[in-house]
N, C-alpha and C positions, 0 to 999 in steps of 0.2 A: 489600505483594507478597511473596511467599516465595519464596527461593529454591530454586534447583533444583540438581543436579549438572550441568553441562556437559560431554558428549565430544562435541569437534569432529574432524570427520570432513574431510580436505581435498577428499574425492568430493564435499562439499555446498560445494564455494566454485568456483565460474567463474572465471578471468581470464584478460581479452584485453586485445589493445592493449601497449605498451612500458611502459618506466620513464618516471616515479614511477607507482603507481598510488595517484592521490588522488581514484577519483570511484568514487563504490560505489552500485550500483542497489539498493533494497530491494523484494521484489516483494510482493504484496497477499495479499488470503483475512482471514486467518491460514491458509494452507495452501496457497496457490495457487503453487509453486515452479516459476518460471521467467518466470511472465507478462511481468519486465523482459525479456527476452533480446533482443527486439528493439532497444531504448532500448541497454542496453549493448553492441550491436554495430554500431550507431548512433555511438555517441559515442568508440567505442573505434578509432576513423577519425584520431581527432585525442589521445586521452588512453587511461594506462591506465586500466581500470576493474577491481571486482571484482565480482560478482554470487551473494552469496553464499545459502544455498536453507536457510531455516528448517524445522527439525525439531523444536525443543524444544515440550511441551506446557503452557508456564504463560508469563504475560508475562514475568518477570522473566528465567525460563530463555533466551526468546529475546532480552533482552537482552545477558545474558551470552555466548548462542551468537554474536551477531555485535559486540560486544567483542570476543572473542577471534579472529572472523575480521580482523575490521581491525589487533588486533597482530601476527596471524602474519604478514600478506602487505600488508597498504597502507601507503600513505605518508603519514604523521599531522603535522598533522592533516589529513582529510578531509574532501571534500563528499559528502555524503549525498544521495539521490533516493529519497525515501520513496513509494510510490503503494500508496493505500487505506488498507489495514491498515498498510501499511509506511510511509507518513506518520505513524501516530500513534508506531508504532516508533523511529524515527529520534529521535523527537520526545522521548520518554520516554528513550534514549538519551543524548541533548544534555544532557538535564536533570540525570542521574547520572552521566555522566563526561564535561566540559564540555573535558577537554585533547584530545579525540578529534577534535574534530570542527570544521570551518572556516567551512562555511556548510552551513545545511537548505535543502532545495528539497522542498515538498510538492506531490505530482501526486496530484488527483481524491481530496482527505483524507475522509474523514466527518467530519460537524458534531460541533465538541466540546463542546456544551450538548444535555442529553436532552431540553430541549423542540424541539428541532428532529429532532431522530432519530426521530421518527416518519413523518416526511414524506418519507423515503426509500421505504418501503412504499405508499404515498401516492400517490406520482407513477407507482412501475413499473406499481401494478395501474391504473391510468387508461390506461397503455400498451398492456395486453393483451387479446387479442381472447376471448372468452371460451372456447376450447377452448385457446388456449395457457397459460390461466389453471389451467386445470382440471391441464392437464399441469404445470403449478408446485408445485400442491396434493398432487398424486401424490407428485414427489420430495420435497417436503417432508417428507410424510408417510414415506418413508425414512428420510430421516438421521433426524427423531426417533426413528425408533423403537427400542426398548432390546431387543426379542424377535425370534432367528432372521433377522436383519440383521447380514453379518459384514463386517468393514471393506472387502474389495473393492468389494461390492456399494456400499456408503457413499462409497467412493470414486467410481465410476462413476456416483452419484446427483447427487455434488458436482461435476462433472465436466459432467454436463449443465444441472446447474443454473449453473453458472457461463457455459457457450455461450451458454443460454438471454437471462442477463443483460447478457452481452458485447453482444446486438445490441438488448435494450431499453433502456440507456445511452446506447448509440450515435446519435450526428446523421448522418453520412453515413460510414459506415466501408466501409475498403476491403476484399477480399476479403483475410483475412490469415488462416492457418493459427494455429489454438491450440496454443502451445506448452507448458503450462505442464503442472505433474504435482501431482493433487489428492490434499490428506490431510484428509480429514475429523474424523480423531482430533484431529487440530493445530486445524483450526477452532473445534471445537464446544470444546475446553478452554480454548484461548486467548480467545474470544470472548466467552465467560461472564465472565470476569476482564474483559477490555476493557471491555467495555459498563459493568460496574459503576464501573471509574475514573471513565467518562465520566458514569456516576452521583450520583455522589458529590462530583462537582467536582476530585476529586484529579490527573486528567486536565490540563486546564486550567490548575490550580495550578500545574503542574512547570512551565509557560511563565516565572514569575518567576525561574525560576532558569537559563535557557537566555540565554547571554553573545553565541550566533553571528548571524549575521546568518540571517534565515529569508524563503524567498521562498516563496510555496503562488500555482501556478498550476492555475485552476478551469475546466471546460468549463461554460458557460452552458445546455445541458442537460444536464449531469449530474444524475442525480436527488440526491444528495448535495447539499443545499442550500450554496450559496454564503455565505448570509448566516450558516451556523453555524462558518462556518471563519473568515472573512475578521474579522467583526466583533467576535467573542472574541480571536482572536490578535491583534487590533490594540489590547487594552486589557490585555495580560499581557505582549508581546515589547517587548524593548531595541531592535530593530530588525528590522520588519517591512515586505515588501513587497507587494502580491496582486495576482494579474494573471488577469483574467478573458479567458478566450478564447471567442470568438463561433464560431457553426456547429459547436459542440465538443462531445463528452461525454465521458464517464467517463476513458477512457482516449486522450489526445490524440495519441497517435503513431499510431492505426489509421484517425484521423482523413482523409476527401481533404481537407478545407477549412481546417482547422488545424492539421495535422502538420508542415507548413513553418513555421509562425509558432513552436510550439512547440520545433523546436529549434533554432532562430535565439534564442529567449529562454534556451536551455539553453547555448547558444554564450556567449551575453553573459557569463551567469552564471558562466559556467567558466572563465572568463579570467582 
């Protein structure tokens, strides 16, 4: 992985609750800045919470950016709650900077094995009506285009794709506003590197360097296959627990039937 210069801006860090600030929520995407805000607000009723908004366009850049946010405003070691891509990011950070991490909580993580990755698209496509599939394909063409498509148009396309996938990936969602700010340039640059880390096995191998306890929370309806998370992590981590939530998709906090259980688990893990 290549190191990149990290320029940390306090405007890219949201702070909730009272001291100490020992809980950190890390958003998905990459580039879906702010999608963990509802979780941060709920947890801040009892704990001090940091919500860093990642801007770096490389995996190592995002690791260093997160490290700087923790060292600037966090009470360390901290409990890191990473969602989707954020689960991978906190996993990588814990391997590289173990002294910063008290515990990892991985929510809706992507699979850690390449052989399970194709199942995500297959599951999503199986849930799409033909007319929605055409919309998804048209948005994908915008995101993949390198000609006559500006950054704002790509950001808007990523936001539309995110809204569609939020519905596809959910089991029984409540009506909640989408709060995050999409950055397509971050997604395209970081995801390319992250996917390669998984393909080569380097991502999973990092787990052997993680000393802190790790808990994975996963919805049974999540298109990201649960077996691609629980089985490989149990083989490499020193302390690991896997929780499968029934009647739950990718983002547990928007689910009518799983939200309460999700927050009960977080509360227990944060005690």
